[in-house]
C-alpha positions as CSV (number, residue, x, y, z in Angstrom):
1,M,13.4,9.1,-12.9
2,A,14.5,10.0,-9.4
3,E,11.7,11.9,-7.6
4,L,12.1,14.6,-5.0
5,I,10.3,14.3,-1.6
6,F,9.2,17.6,-0.1
7,D,8.9,18.0,3.6
8,P,6.8,21.2,4.1
9,A,7.1,21.1,7.9
10,G,10.9,21.5,7.7
11,Y,11.2,23.2,4.3
12,A,13.5,20.4,3.2
13,V,13.7,18.3,0.0
14,I,14.9,14.7,0.0
15,S,16.3,12.6,-2.7
16,G,17.9,9.2,-1.9
17,N,20.3,9.7,1.0
18,E,20.6,13.5,0.4
19,K,18.5,16.1,2.3
20,V,18.7,19.8,1.5
21,E,17.2,22.4,3.8
22,L,15.7,25.5,2.3
23,L,14.1,28.8,3.3
24,A,10.3,29.1,2.9
25,K,10.3,30.9,-0.5
26,E,13.1,28.8,-1.9
27,F,11.1,25.7,-0.9
28,A,7.9,27.1,-2.6
29,L,9.8,28.1,-5.7
30,L,11.5,24.7,-6.1
31,Q,8.2,22.8,-5.4
32,F,6.4,24.9,-8.1
33,L,9.1,24.3,-10.7
34,Y,9.3,20.6,-9.8
35,E,5.5,20.2,-10.1
36,H,5.8,21.8,-13.6
37,R,9.1,20.4,-14.6
38,G,9.9,20.6,-18.2
39,Q,7.9,23.9,-18.5
40,A,9.5,27.3,-18.8
41,F,8.2,30.3,-16.8
42,T,9.0,34.0,-17.0
43,R,10.0,35.9,-13.9
44,E,6.6,37.6,-13.9
45,Q,4.8,34.2,-13.9
46,L,7.0,32.9,-11.1
47,L,6.3,36.0,-9.0
48,D,2.6,35.6,-9.6
49,R,2.6,31.9,-8.6
50,V,5.1,31.9,-5.7
51,W,4.9,35.4,-4.2
52,V,1.1,35.6,-4.2
53,L,-0.2,38.9,-2.7
54,E,3.3,40.1,-2.3
55,Y,5.1,42.8,-4.3
56,P,8.7,41.7,-4.9
57,V,10.8,42.8,-7.8
58,E,12.0,40.7,-10.7
59,R,15.4,40.4,-9.2
60,T,13.8,38.5,-6.3
61,V,13.4,35.5,-8.6
62,D,17.0,35.6,-9.9
63,D,18.3,35.8,-6.3
64,H,16.3,32.8,-5.2
65,I,17.3,30.8,-8.3
66,Y,21.0,31.6,-7.5
67,R,20.6,30.3,-3.9
68,L,18.7,27.3,-5.0
69,R,21.3,26.2,-7.5
70,K,24.0,26.4,-4.8
71,K,22.0,24.5,-2.3
72,L,20.9,21.8,-4.8
73,Q,24.5,21.0,-5.8
74,P,24.3,17.6,-3.9
75,L,21.3,16.7,-6.1
76,R,23.2,16.5,-9.4
77,H,20.2,15.1,-11.3
78,V,18.1,18.3,-10.5
79,Q,18.8,21.1,-13.0
80,I,17.3,24.6,-12.9
81,N,17.9,25.9,-16.4
82,T,18.0,29.5,-17.7
83,V,15.9,29.8,-20.8
84,R,17.6,32.7,-22.6
85,G,15.4,35.7,-23.1
86,Y,12.5,34.1,-21.3
87,G,13.0,32.7,-17.7
88,Y,13.6,29.4,-16.0
89,S,12.7,25.7,-16.1
90,L,13.5,22.6,-14.0
91,T,14.5,19.3,-15.5
92,L,15.6,16.0,-14.0
93,K,18.3,13.7,-15.3
94,E,17.9,10.0,-15.3
95,K,19.6,8.4,-12.3
96,R,21.2,5.1,-12.9
97,D,19.7,2.4,-10.7
98,L,22.0,0.7,-8.3
99,D,22.3,-3.1,-8.8
100,N,21.9,-3.6,-5.1
101,P,21.8,-7.3,-4.0
102,S,19.7,-6.4,-0.9
103,V,16.8,-5.9,-3.3
104,R,16.7,-9.7,-3.7
105,D,17.2,-10.4,0.0
106,S,13.9,-11.5,1.5
107,E,15.1,-10.9,5.1
108,I,16.0,-7.3,4.4
109,Q,12.8,-6.7,2.5
110,S,10.8,-8.1,5.4
111,A,12.7,-6.0,7.9
112,I,12.1,-2.9,5.9
113,R,8.4,-3.6,5.6
114,G,8.4,-4.1,9.4
115,L,10.0,-0.7,9.8
116,F,7.4,1.0,7.6
117,E,4.6,-0.7,9.6
118,K,6.1,0.3,13.0
119,Y,6.6,4.0,11.9
120,H,3.0,4.0,10.6
121,L,1.7,2.7,14.0
122,L,3.7,5.2,15.9
123,G,2.5,8.0,13.7
124,Q,6.0,9.0,12.6
125,G,5.2,10.2,9.1
126,R,8.5,12.0,8.8
127,S,10.3,8.7,9.4
128,I,8.2,7.0,6.7
129,V,9.1,9.7,4.2
130,A,12.8,9.6,5.1
131,L,12.9,5.8,4.8
132,A,11.2,5.8,1.5
133,G,13.6,8.5,0.3
134,Q,16.5,6.1,1.1
135,H,15.2,3.1,-0.9
136,E,17.8,3.4,-3.6
137,I,20.9,3.5,-1.4
138,L,19.5,0.9,1.1
139,G,18.4,-1.3,-1.7
140,F,14.7,-2.1,-1.3
141,E,11.4,-1.5,-3.1
142,V,8.7,0.7,-1.6
143,D,5.5,-1.3,-1.9
144,D,2.4,0.2,-3.5
145,F,0.7,1.1,-0.2
146,Y,3.6,3.1,1.2
147,R,4.4,4.7,-2.1
148,T,0.8,6.1,-2.0
149,Y,0.9,6.8,1.7
150,T,4.0,8.9,1.5
151,R,2.1,11.1,-1.0
152,F,-0.9,11.2,1.3
153,I,0.8,12.3,4.5
154,Q,2.5,15.1,2.6
155,A,-1.0,16.2,1.3
156,D,0.2,15.9,-2.3
157,I,-3.3,16.6,-3.8
158,K,-1.9,17.2,-7.2
159,W,-0.4,13.8,-7.4
160,F,-3.7,12.1,-6.4
161,L,-5.5,14.0,-9.1
162,E,-3.0,13.3,-11.9
163,T,-1.0,10.2,-11.2
164,E,-1.3,7.2,-13.5
165,E,0.6,5.0,-11.0
166,T,-2.7,4.2,-9.1
167,P,-6.1,3.5,-10.6
168,R,-8.7,6.2,-10.1
169,R,-10.9,4.0,-8.0
170,E,-8.1,3.4,-5.5
171,R,-7.5,7.1,-5.1
172,L,-11.1,7.9,-4.0
173,Y,-10.6,7.2,-0.3
174,W,-7.4,9.1,0.0
175,L,-8.9,12.2,-1.7
176,L,-12.0,12.0,0.5
177,I,-9.8,12.0,3.6
178,L,-7.7,14.9,2.3
179,Y,-11.0,16.7,1.5
180,F,-11.8,16.7,5.2
181,G,-9.2,19.5,5.6
182,F,-10.6,21.9,3.1
183,A,-14.3,21.1,2.4
184,S,-16.2,24.4,2.2
185,E,-19.6,22.8,2.6
186,P,-19.7,20.1,5.3
187,E,-23.0,18.6,4.0
188,R,-21.3,18.0,0.7
189,L,-18.6,16.0,2.5
190,V,-21.3,14.0,4.3
191,E,-23.0,13.3,0.9
192,Y,-19.7,12.1,-0.6
193,C,-18.9,9.8,2.3
194,E,-22.4,8.3,2.5
195,A,-22.5,7.7,-1.3
196,A,-19.1,6.0,-1.2
197,L,-20.3,3.7,1.6
198,M,-23.5,2.8,-0.4
199,R,-21.5,1.7,-3.4
200,Q,-19.9,-1.6,-2.8
201,G,-16.5,-2.0,-4.5
202,L,-15.8,1.7,-4.8
203,M,-13.2,1.4,-2.0
204,T,-11.1,-1.5,-0.8
205,P,-12.6,-3.5,2.0
206,V,-10.1,-1.9,4.5
207,Q,-10.9,1.6,3.3
208,H,-14.7,0.8,3.4
209,R,-14.4,-0.4,7.0
210,E,-12.4,2.6,8.1
211,M,-14.9,5.0,6.5
212,E,-17.8,3.1,8.1
213,I,-16.5,2.9,11.7
214,L,-14.5,6.1,11.9
215,N,-14.4,8.8,9.1
216,I,-18.2,9.1,8.7
217,M,-18.5,10.1,12.3
218,E,-16.1,13.0,11.7
219,A,-18.1,14.1,8.6
220,Y,-21.3,14.1,10.7
221,A,-19.6,16.2,13.4
222,Y,-18.4,18.7,10.7
223,A,-21.9,19.1,9.5
224,G,-23.3,19.7,13.0
225,R,-25.0,16.3,13.1
226,S,-23.3,15.1,16.2
227,Q,-26.3,13.0,17.3
228,K,-26.1,11.0,14.1
229,A,-22.4,10.4,14.9
230,I,-23.2,9.3,18.5
231,E,-25.7,6.8,17.2
232,R,-22.8,5.0,15.5
233,F,-20.7,4.7,18.6
234,D,-22.0,1.3,19.7
235,Y,-21.7,-0.2,16.2
236,T,-18.1,1.0,15.9
237,R,-17.1,-0.4,19.3
238,R,-18.6,-3.8,18.4
239,V,-16.7,-3.9,15.1
240,V,-13.4,-2.9,16.8
241,E,-13.9,-5.5,19.6
242,N,-15.2,-8.4,17.4
243,E,-12.6,-8.0,14.7
244,G,-9.7,-7.4,17.2
245,L,-8.9,-4.0,15.6
246,T,-6.6,-2.8,18.4
247,G,-5.1,-0.2,16.1
248,F,-8.4,1.6,16.0
249,V,-8.9,1.9,19.8
250,M,-7.3,5.3,20.1
251,P,-8.5,6.8,16.8
252,V,-12.1,5.8,17.7
253,A,-11.7,7.2,21.3
254,L,-10.4,10.5,19.7
255,M,-13.3,10.6,17.4
256,E,-15.7,10.1,20.3
257,M,-14.1,12.9,22.2
258,Y,-14.4,15.3,19.2
259,V,-18.0,14.4,18.6
260,H,-18.9,15.0,22.3
261,L,-17.1,18.3,22.1
262,I,-19.1,19.4,19.1
263,A,-22.3,18.2,20.8
264,G,-21.5,20.1,24.0
265,N,-21.4,16.9,26.0
266,W,-18.7,18.1,28.3
267,K,-18.9,15.3,30.9
268,E,-18.6,12.6,28.2
269,A,-15.8,14.5,26.5
270,D,-13.9,14.7,29.8
271,Q,-14.4,11.0,30.5
272,T,-13.1,10.0,27.1
273,S,-10.2,12.4,27.5
274,A,-9.2,10.7,30.7
275,R,-9.4,7.3,29.0
276,L,-7.1,8.6,26.2
277,E,-4.6,9.8,28.8
278,R,-4.3,6.3,30.1
279,L,-4.0,4.8,26.6
280,L,-1.4,7.3,25.6
281,H,0.6,6.7,28.7
282,K,1.0,3.1,27.6
283,E,1.4,3.8,23.9
284,P,2.6,7.4,23.3
285,Y,2.0,7.6,19.5
286,M,2.8,11.0,18.1
287,R,-0.2,11.2,15.8
288,E,-2.6,10.5,18.6
289,I,-0.8,12.8,21.1
290,G,-1.1,15.7,18.6
291,R,-4.8,15.1,18.1
292,H,-5.5,14.7,21.8
293,N,-3.8,18.0,22.5
294,I,-6.0,19.7,19.9
295,F,-9.2,18.3,21.5
296,K,-8.0,19.2,25.0
297,G,-7.5,22.7,23.7
298,L,-11.0,22.8,22.4
299,R,-12.3,21.7,25.8
300,L,-10.3,24.4,27.5
301,L,-11.8,27.0,25.1
302,A,-15.3,25.9,26.1
303,E,-14.3,26.6,29.7
304,G,-13.1,30.1,28.8
305,R,-9.4,29.2,29.6
306,E,-8.1,30.8,26.5
307,R,-4.4,31.0,27.3
308,E,-4.2,27.3,28.3
309,A,-6.3,26.5,25.3
310,E,-4.0,28.3,22.9
311,E,-1.0,26.5,24.4
312,S,-2.6,23.1,24.0
313,L,-3.8,23.8,20.4
314,D,-0.4,25.1,19.3
315,E,1.3,22.1,20.9
316,G,-1.1,19.7,19.1
317,L,-0.5,21.4,15.8
318,E,3.3,21.4,16.3
319,V,3.3,17.6,17.1
320,L,1.2,16.9,14.0
321,G,3.6,19.0,11.9
322,M,6.6,17.2,13.5
323,S,5.1,13.8,12.8
324,L,4.5,14.9,9.1
325,H,0.9,14.0,8.9
326,M,-0.4,17.0,6.9
327,P,-3.9,15.7,6.3
328,L,-4.5,15.5,10.1
329,Y,-2.8,18.9,10.4
330,L,-5.1,20.5,7.9
331,A,-8.1,18.7,9.4
332,A,-7.1,19.9,12.9
333,I,-7.1,23.6,11.8
334,K,-10.5,23.0,10.2
335,Q,-11.8,21.5,13.5
336,I,-10.4,24.4,15.5
337,C,-12.1,27.0,13.2
338,L,-15.4,25.1,13.2
339,F,-15.4,24.8,17.0
340,M,-14.7,28.5,17.4
341,D,-17.5,29.4,15.0
342,Q,-19.9,27.4,17.1
343,F,-18.8,28.1,20.7
344,C,-16.6,31.3,20.9
345,P,-16.8,33.4,17.7
346,G,-15.2,36.7,17.2
347,G,-12.3,36.6,19.6
348,P,-8.6,37.1,19.0
349,L,-7.9,33.4,18.9
350,Q,-10.4,32.9,16.2
351,R,-8.6,35.5,14.1
352,K,-5.3,33.8,14.8
353,Y,-6.5,30.4,13.6
354,D,-8.5,31.8,10.7
355,S,-5.3,33.4,9.6
356,L,-3.5,30.1,9.9
357,S,-6.2,28.5,7.8
358,E,-5.7,31.1,5.1
359,T,-1.9,30.5,5.2
360,V,-2.2,26.7,4.7
361,D,-4.9,27.2,2.1
362,K,-2.4,29.3,0.1
363,E,0.6,27.0,0.8
364,Y,-1.2,23.8,-0.3
365,R,-3.4,25.5,-2.9
366,L,-6.5,24.1,-1.3
367,S,-9.0,26.5,-2.8
368,R,-7.4,26.0,-6.2
369,Y,-7.7,22.2,-6.0
370,R,-11.1,22.1,-4.3
371,P,-13.2,22.2,-7.5
372,E,-10.9,19.6,-9.1
373,V,-11.2,17.3,-6.1
374,E,-15.0,17.6,-6.0
375,R,-15.2,17.0,-9.8
376,F,-13.0,13.9,-9.4
377,I,-15.1,12.5,-6.6
378,E,-18.4,13.2,-8.2
379,E,-17.4,11.7,-11.5
380,L,-16.2,8.5,-9.8
381,L,-19.4,8.3,-7.8
382,A,-21.6,8.9,-10.8
383,A,-19.7,6.4,-13.0
384,H,-20.0,3.7,-10.4
385,Y,-23.7,4.4,-9.9
386,S,-24.4,4.2,-13.6
């Protein structure tokens, strides 16, 4: 069954070599129907699910369905059906696979894999999603990692909770990293990360190492335990150097800057920022540029330079959105709100980013999924422990 790939940053849907651009509510309506394909919904139910806290009329649904059908004509396998006397449903037709000889060409498969890896390194999530969406027409198989990774960078929480394509154990790490963007109790996040690290075999070796040298420091910073994070700096640097993990140099430096900001170590944060500027001049990766702008904005906030801070924060969020790395985008909003709570509460900027946090919470259904994610993580941790 041909799947649709949703690009929330651009309100676009991709299938194969076709891309359809939508308006925000058209996008939300299509995504809801797609996630519940095969089920019929009344107009009232669709209004409740898609137009939350708004007061449109029933005709609103009909108008959006009409426009969606016109725009989705290039995607002939996608059908929005009228259920007489009830409402609407979405179904997908089977798409016949192309017998493409390039699928059996090892050189092409190797080149495609290299493209995925390069886009990953450069932080170009949108390019990864677009390439994966072209796999049928270009004739290649998306490997297991990037099939999962495309779901991850789109923050497809529902898929990680429900998919049968990937074993539950292999989904733990991805859900933990997604959880960074909407954890309501930072100490619970720390407990989850520490428990995962204590249980050998609960994550892959690569995931375990990344949690140990990078993610756990961010969890400590979220919980206000910046000194605990700082104590891990030397160990992390040794692992990166001894194992030649060049791809971790900038992420680790970014994490050090963030931890120093939370700790109020302004001099150390400035020194790390200057080092990042030099690194980014040589290797201007989108993902890292976006995060550095966020942290520079937090530093400017601490100096009381609110207008410059807002520009830097907004630029950082825009870059993360453009790169289509929604977990980092969600985590960045969380970091901004936590920093403002600690260092500059109550101002107009805090209201602005709190409002943005509420918007993405609604758009990605974070509050709705939070209990399910916590239950999934706790069940997996408990099962492994027993």
